C-alpha positions in Angstrom: 11.7 56.6 62.5 9.8 53.3 61.4 12.9 51.5 59.6 12.0 48.8 57.2 14.4 45.4 56.4 18.3 46.2 56.4 21.2 44.3 54.0 24.1 43.7 56.0 28.0 44.9 54.9 30.4 44.6 58.0 29.5 46.7 60.5 27.1 48.8 57.9 23.3 48.4 58.0 21.5 49.8 55.9 18.0 50.4 56.1 15.1 51.6 54.5 12.4 54.0 55.2 8.6 53.8 55.3 9.5 56.2 52.0 11.8 54.2 50.3 14.7 55.9 51.5 17.9 54.2 52.8 19.7 55.4 55.7 23.7 54.2 56.5 24.2 52.7 60.1 27.5 51.8 62.0 26.8 49.0 64.6 29.7 50.9 66.8 29.2 48.4 70.0 27.5 44.9 70.7 27.2 43.9 73.8 25.1 40.8 76.2 22.5 41.1 78.7 21.0 37.9 80.6 21.8 35.8 77.1 20.3 38.3 74.7 22.7 40.4 72.1 22.0 43.9 71.2 23.7 46.2 68.9 24.2 49.8 69.5 23.4 51.2 65.9 24.6 55.3 65.1 23.4 56.8 61.4 26.2 58.2 59.2 26.9 61.7 60.3 24.7 61.7 63.4 25.4 62.2 67.4 22.4 59.9 68.6 22.8 55.7 68.6 20.2 53.7 68.5 20.1 50.1 70.4 18.7 47.3 68.8 18.1 43.1 69.4 20.0 41.1 67.7 18.1 37.8 67.4 20.0 34.8 65.6 17.5 31.9 63.3 18.6 27.7 63.5 21.7 28.6 60.9 22.6 31.3 63.2 22.0 34.5 61.4 21.7 37.3 62.5 18.6 40.1 62.1 18.2 43.0 64.5 15.3 43.6 65.5 13.3 47.3 67.2 12.8 46.4 71.1 9.3 46.4 71.6 8.6 46.4 75.3 9.5 50.0 76.3 10.6 48.2 80.2 13.2 46.0 78.2 14.0 49.0 75.9 14.3 51.2 79.3 16.8 48.3 81.0 18.6 47.9 78.7 19.3 51.5 77.4 20.0 51.8 81.3 22.1 48.9 81.4 24.5 50.0 78.6 24.9 53.2 80.0 26.3 51.8 82.9 28.6 50.0 80.9 29.8 53.3 79.0 30.4 54.9 82.6 32.6 51.9 84.0 34.7 51.5 81.4 
């Protein structure tokens, strides 16, 4: 599912897809890898989670972005699974 804009409400994110449907996600974890922040989000009522990159603007406002590079995504996903295993 390709997601569009989002509305920040504490630990909840509401994404709007291409057809205008809203999807509510909860931020279940945030972690850092090599000075970059990532958020793990889970859609309400779903078991699967997604990992998005947290980017900051000049005023330190946060924006969630998809990880476009497949290699970066696989590396971050694998590192996150390692973090879970270490807990």
